[in-house]
N, C-alpha and C positions, 0 to 999 in steps of 0.2 A: 585916443592914445595920449599918454601923458606928454607934456611939454618937456623939452630938454633945457635945462637951465644954462646960464652963461658960463658958470663955473665948470659944469660938466663938459661944455664944448671946449673950454680952454684946456681941460685935462684930457680931451680926446677920447671920451667914452660916453656911452649912452646913459639913459635914466636908470636908476637903481631899481631892480625888479622888486625888492622888498618894499620900497616906497610906493611904487605903482600899485602893488597888492593892497597895501594899507590904505591908499587913497580910494581904491575901488570899494573896499569894505566900508570905509567911512561914508562914502556916497550912498551905498545901499542901506546902511543903517539910518541916515538922515531921511531918505525917501520912506522907509518903513515907519519911522516915528511920525513923519507928516501925515501919512495916510491913516495911522492910528488915531491921530488927534482929530481928523475929520470923519472918523467912523463912530457909529453909535454903539458898537459892541467892543471897542477896544482893539479890534483887529484891523488888518489892512482892508482897504476899500474892495480890493479884488476878492478878499475872503467873504465879505458881506454879500457880494453878488453870487458867489458860488454857493453859499449857505442857502440863500433865497431860491436859487435855481434848483438845488437839491430838494427843497421843500415842495416847490411847484411840480417837479417831475414825479416825486413820490406820490403826491396827492392825485395827479392825473392818472398815473399808472395803477393806483390803488382804489380809484373811484368805483370801478365795477364791483370789486369785492366788497367795498363798504356798502353799496346799495343792495347787493345780494344778502349781505348780513342783516341789514335793516328789514328787508322783506321777510327773511326767515324768522327773525324775532317777532315781527308783527303777526306772522301766520301762527307761530306757537302761542303768542299772547291771546289769540282768539279762544283758547281753552278757558281763559278766566275772564276775558273782557268781551264786550260786544264787538261785533265786526266793524261797525262804523267808527268806534273809538280807535281801534287798532289801525284802521285805514287812515284816519286823520293824523294819528301820531306818525305812522310810517311816511305819509306825505310830507310832513314837516321835516322829518329827518332827511328825506330824499331832496327836498328843496334846499336845505342848508348844505348838503353835499354838492349840489349843482352850483351853488354860489361859490364854494371853495374851488371847484373845478374851473368855473368861468374865470375867476381871478387868477388862477394858476396858468391857464391858457393865455390869458391876456399878458401876463408877465413874461411868458416864454417867447411871445411874438415881439416883444419890445427889444430895441437895440441896447446894448450895454451902456452906451453913453447917455441914453435918455432915461435911465432907471434912477430913481431916488430911493435908496435902500431904506431909510427911515419911514417913509410914507408906505412903502409896500410891506414893511414889517408890521406896521400898525394895521393895515388892511388884512393881512393873513391872521393876525392875533384876533381881531374882531370876528373874522370868519370862523376861526376855531372855537371862539367863545360861543358863538350862535350855534354851531354844530353840537358842542357839548351840552348846551342848554336844551336843545331839542332831544338829544338822547336821554338826558336826565328827566325830562318831562314824563317818561314812562312810569317813574316812581310816583307821581301824582295820580296816575290812573290806577296804580295798584295799592294806593294808600288805604283803601277801604275794603280791599280783597283779603279775606281771611281763609281762603281755600288752601288745602295742603299743597306744598311745593311751589306756591306763588312767590314767597320770599326768596327761596333758593333760586328760582328761575330769574327773577328780576335782578338779583345781586350778581349772579354769574354772567348774565348778559352785559351788565354794565362794566364788570371787570374785563370782559373780552374786548369791549369797546375801548376801555382805558388802555389796554395793551396795544390795540391797533392804533390809537392816537399817538402813543409814545413812539411806535415804530415808524409812522408816516411823517411825524412832525418834529422829530428829535433835532433836526438841523436848526430850529428856532425855539429855544427853550421857553421863552415867554408865551409862544403859541401853545406849547404843551401845557403850561400851567393854566392858560385861559381855557383850554379844552377839558382839562381834568377838574378844574375848580367847581363847575356846576354839578358834575357827577359826585365829587367828594361831599359837597355841601348837601346835595339831595339824599345821599346815603345816610348822612348824619341825622337829618331831619326825619328820614324814613324810620330809623331805629331809635329815635330819641325817646319816645314814651313806651318802648317795649322793654319789659323786664324778664321775659322768659329766657331759659337757658339757650334755646336755639337762636333767638334773635341776638342775644349778647355775643354768642360765638360767631355768628355770621357777621356781626358789626366789627368785631376784632379782626377777623380774617380779612374783611374788606379794607379796613384801615391799614393793616399790615401790607396787603397787596398794593395799595396806592402808594405807600412809602417806598415800596420796592420799585414801583413804576417810575417814581420821581428820581430815584437813584439811578435807574437804568437809563432814563432820559439824559441825565447829566453825563453819564459815561458814553452814551452814543454821540452826544454833542462833541465831547472832547475827542472822541475817535474821528468824527468827521472833520473837525478842525485840524487834527494831526495829519489826516489823509490829504486834505487840501494843501497844507503846508509842504508835505513831501512832494506833491505834484508841482507846486510852485517852484520849489528848489530844483526839481528835475527839469522843468521848462527853462529856468534860468540857466542851468548848466548846458542844456541843449543849445540855447541861444548863444551862450559864450563859446561853446564848441563850434557852432556854425560861423560865428564871427572870426574865431581863430583859424578856422579852415579857410574862410575867404581871404584872410590876411596872408595865410600860407600860400594859397594859390597865387595871390598877387605878388608875393615875394618871390615865388618860384618863377613866375613869368618874367619879373624884372631880372632875376638872376639868369634866366635863359637868354634874355635880350642882351645882358651885359656880357655873357659868355660868347654870344655870337658876335658882338661888337669887338671883343677881345680877339677872337679868332680872325676876324677880317683885318683888324689892326696888325696882328702878328704876320698874316699872310702878306699884307702890303709892305710892312717894315722889313720883312725878311729879304724881299727883293731890293729895297732901297739901301739896306745895310750891307748885303752881300756884295753888291756891285762895287762900291768904293773899297770894301775890305779886300776883295780879290786884287784890286790895283795896289793897295797898300802892301799886301802880302807878297805880291810878285816883285814890286820895285824894292821893297826892303830886303827880299832874298837876294836880288841882283847885287844890291849894295853890300849886303853882308858877306857874300862870296866873292866880291871884288872882281866881277866878271869883266868889267871894262877898265880894269886897272886898279892899283893900290890907291887907298885914300891918302891924301896929303897929311892927314892927322889920324893917328891910330884910334882916337876916341870915337871917330865917326863909325868905324866898323862895330864897335861895342854898341853905339846907339842904334845902328841898323838892326843888330841882333835883338835888342830890347824891343824895337818897333815890331819886328817879325813875331817875336814871342807873344807880345800883347795882342797883336792882331789875330794870331792863331787861337789865343785863349778867348777872345771876344767871339770869333767864329764858332768855336766849340759851344760857348754859352748860348748863342743864338740857336744853334741846332738843338741843344737840349731843351730850350724853352719851346721851340716848335714841336719837338717830339712829345713833351708833356702836354702841350696844349691839344695836340691831336688825340692823345690818349684820353684825356679828360672829356673831350668833346665827342668821343666815340668815332672819330674820323680816321683812326689809324688802321690801315688795311694790311693784313697779314698775307704775305706771299709764301704760302706753305708748300713744303716739299719734304721728301724723305731725307733726313739728315742723321749723322752719327753724333750723338752728344759727346762721346769720348773724343772724337776728332776735333770738334769745335773747342772743347776745353784745352786739348793739347795745343791747338794753334794759338789760343789766347795766352797760354803759358809761355810759348816761344816769343810772342810779340812783346811781352812784359819782362822777359828774362833779363835783358840788359838793365832795366831800371832796378830790378831786385838785386842784381849783381853789384850795382854801383853802391848799394847800401849794405852789402855783405849779407843779404838774406838768402835763405834756402827755401826753394819751393819744391814740395814733394807732391806727386800725383799718384793716387791710388784709385784704380778703376777695376771694376769687376770684368772678367773676361767675356767676350762674345755677347756684348750688349746688342740687341736689335736696334734698328733705326727708329726714330720718332718722327711723327708728322708735325712739322713746326716751321716757323719763319726763321731761316738761318741768320739773317742780318739781326733780327731782334734777339735771338738766343745769344749770338756772339756779343751784342751790345750789353746784355744782362751779365754775362760772365766777365767781360772786360771791366765793367763798372765795379762789380763786387771785388775782383781781384786787384784792381788798381787802388781801391780804398784800403784793402788789406796791406798792400805794399806801402802806401802813403803813411799809415798810422803805426805800422810795426817798426820798432826801433832797430838800430844797427845790429846786425848779427842775429836777427830774429828768424823765426821759422813759420812758413805758411804751408798748410796742407790742403790739397784739393782731393775730394773724394767723389767718385761717380759710381752709381750702383742702382739697385732695385729698391723700390719702396715696398712696405708691407701690403699695399693695395695693388701691386702689380704695375706701378708706374716707374719712373726713373727720377733720380735726384742728383743734384750737384751741391756739395757742401764745401765752403771755403772757411777754414779756421785759422786764426793768426794768434801770435803770442804777444799782441800789443797791449796797451794799457787798459783796454775795455771801455765800456760806456756805462755810466751810472743808470740804474733802472728808470729813474724819473726823467732822463733825457732821451730815452728811446722814442717816445712819441714825438719829440721835437725833431730828431734827425729823420723821422719818416715823413715830416711835413715838407711842402715845397719851400725851398730856400732855407730850410732848417739846418743849423749847425750846432754840434755839441760844444761843450766848454773846452774840450781838448783841442778841437780844430781852431777855436778862437784864440786860445792861449799860444798855440804853436804857429799861428798865422799860416796854416796850410791853405794852399790855393784850392778853391772849389766853389761851386755855385750852390751847393745844397740841393741839387736836383737829381743826383745819381741814384739814390735809393728809391725816391718816388717813381722815377722812370722804370727802374727794375721791377718794382712791385706792380706797376701798371701793365708792363709788357708780359709779365708772368701770368697775371689775372686774365689778360686777353687770350692766353693759351688755356685757360681753365685750371691753371696750376696754383701752387701755394707759395707763399714767401714767409719765412720765419727768421727772426733776428734774436739771438740769445747772446747776452753779454753781461759781464760783471767787472767792476773795477779791479785792475791788476790780475784778471783771469782771462784776458783775451776776448775775442768776439768770434762768434760762429754764425754764419749766414747760410741757410738751407733753402734751395730752390727745388720745387718738385713739379713734375709734369704728370697729368693723370694717366691712368691705364689705357684709356681709349685712344691715346696718341701713340702708343707703342705699336710698332708694326711687326708682328710675329711672322717669322718665315713660314710660308706655305709649302706643303709637300708638292713635288712634281706630279703632274697628271700622268696616270698610267697610259701607256701606248696600247692601242686596241690590238687584240690578237687577230692574226690572219688565219682563216681556216684553210687547211690543206685540201687540195682538189681531190 
């Protein structure tokens, strides 16, 4: 992880993500260049090992086919050569094949840290050169054979061997060249002094085929390097993903521990704060109402009222923080029962009617008739409606209008919509007011009291019921808050059970 500079600490922010990404990229490039400088092929050291491993694996897996091909060519050569010459030749080819297989097996059994790529590349190249020389020696045996078909047979056999060499050894180009060089040189010497049309044609065809094989070897090598590169990038991405996943798990664990510590702190502090607050509220209310007699100075009564109001505000803030903490921690328990959404809304409207009347506001309630009850926590739904309605009253200017609608949703659930004629909220501030302790620019300018927890609590309580919360607002166009409850919470009235019929005697 990148270190945080002193300037960033002073500014109160973490490291720049772009700088961290550039630093990681630079570190990777430096590592790649260092490995290429220590490599004999100009690639990364890991690529050298992968290419050598591919060569060894191909040679081991193709050894049986190579030996079968050698025996088949030796058997066919007996049509033109004595059996003992064909046997000696096939024995040399098989011996050279076994040498390459032994080298390949020895390489595959070594640990990666014990491998010296340059040494093993030289060994494989020498083995391929010996193998190609043994194959090309068949041309020496056919040099004085003038029987029909002999030239075609030996040329075709060596071209097949050349193709096999390219396919099995393409991951080490110098080994391919070492294996093909004796064959190419042997074919040139074989047709050097022959001037008949058949020999010239076969020589040209053999030369063209060898050029194609060299081109094919280079293409296969490039493809192998690209494949290994893609695999290395994939492995690097997987490693980075695993690291990020481990960091994420660690961060989540720390966040859970911090959340648990926060919950314990709030549970402890709620008791420690509420006990003195109750005393403050009680004694300040006694002094405010002058129960034991009038104050000697009228200012004391005003101070007592301020103390009582501030204590009440602090108690409400503590309750809101505790509610939000329980919701976020998943510890808020719903005491569900059958309630009437219309009745809850009507009670909340009556509770806040005096506050709206003091500002000359009009509250209109529109409810669809005969709405069935819903299965919900009455205290939570009441708190939701009170929070939304009190916000509407708070931010709607003098003489404004607030409309409350209760009805059916299109999915068969029920909804409550509170619409006001206030100044509205800019679109870019909606995410801010939905955050804990978030306050819009209007609340800050007008110095309206509030903790910024009302809407997050509303959203959390509605989501606990499986419902939805939607806030729509524009500057100078008012605000509309819609709360929905799902259809599965609506309790439809069931028909009465029919009484059993009594049979006449």
